[in-house]
N, C-alpha and C positions, 0 to 999 in steps of 0.2 A: 764704675758702670754708673750711668746717670739714669735715675729712675724719676719717672714722673707720676702724679697723682691721677687715678682713674677719672675722675670728673674733669681733668684738665684736657681741652683738645690737643691734637696732636701740633708740634711747631715746626716740624719741618716739612717742607712740599712733597716728599715722597712719601712720608708717613699720612700726610693728609689725602694724596692719591690713592695709598693703599686703603685708608678709611673709607673714602668714597666708593672705591670698587668693592669693598666687603660689603657696605650698606646696600649698594645698587643689587649686588648677587642675592642678598638674603630677601631684599623687597620684590624681587622677580618672580613672578609665578611661573611654576613650570608647566610647559605644554605638555598636554597628556593627549597621546595618540594610541586609539585601540585598532589594530587592523580590522578590517570588515569581516574576515572568515574567523575572527576569535573563538566566537560561541561555537561555531560549527567544529575547530578543531578540539575544544575542549570537551564537546560531547561525544565526539568519537573516542576519545581516550578514556571516556567512564565505561566501565564494564557494565554489560547487559543486567538487569535484575533478573533474578532467577524465580521462577514461577512458585509460588508458595500456595500449596493446598492444605487446607485445614479441615479436618473432620471433626465435626460437632460431639463433644462428650458429655455426658450427663453427670458427671461425678459429683457435683453441686446439688443437683437434684435427687440424687440417689442418698447423698448425706443429709440433705433436708428431711427427706423420707424416714430416714433412720433414725435421726433426731425426733421426729414426731412419734415413731412406735417406742421408743426408748422412753420418752415423755410421759406417753399414755400408759407404758407398764408400769412407771415409777409412781403415776398417780394412782393406779389400783393398787399397787403394793401399799402404799403409804395409806391409803383409804381403809385396805382390808386390816393391815396389822398394826393399827395405831390406837392403843387402848386408852391414851390420854389425849384427845381430839384437841386442846388447846396448845400441846407441844408441836404438832406439826402443821398448825394451822399457816405458818407463813410459809414453810417449805411447800405445803400444797397450794397455796396461792400462787407463789413462783411458778410452781410446774405447771398449773393451770393456765396462766397468762403466758408462759413460754409454749405452750402446745398450742392455744389459739393463736399466737404470732406467727409460729412456723407454720400453721396450717393455712392461715389467711395469705403469707406470704408467698407460699408454694402455689397455691390455687391462682393467686394473681397474676404470678410470674408464667403459670403455663398458660392461662388464658391470655395473655399479652404476647406469647411466642405464635400463637395460631395466627 
C-alpha cells in the first residue's frame, strides 16, 4: 500500500476532488431555520407552575428572644455567684455584648418588618 505524508497535497484528481468537497463542506455554514410557532409549541408543553402559598413563621424571632432571655439569665447568674470577679470578667463581657447584639438585632429587624 502506498502511503503519502500528511503535509503533501493529494496527487490523483479523484483525491483532489474529494479534498475540495470536504473543504467546501467544512467551510459552508449551515442554514438555521426555526419554525414560527416553535416558542408557542414549547411553551404549551411546559407544565403549569403550581401556586405556592407560604405562611410566615417566626421561628427565628422566637429563637432570638429565647437567646436574649438565656443570655440575660446567664449574666445574672454569673454576676451573683462569682466570688472572684476577675475570673468571669471575660465571660461576662462576652455575654453582655451578646445580649446587646441580640437585642439590637431583634429590635431593628422587627422595626424594619413593619
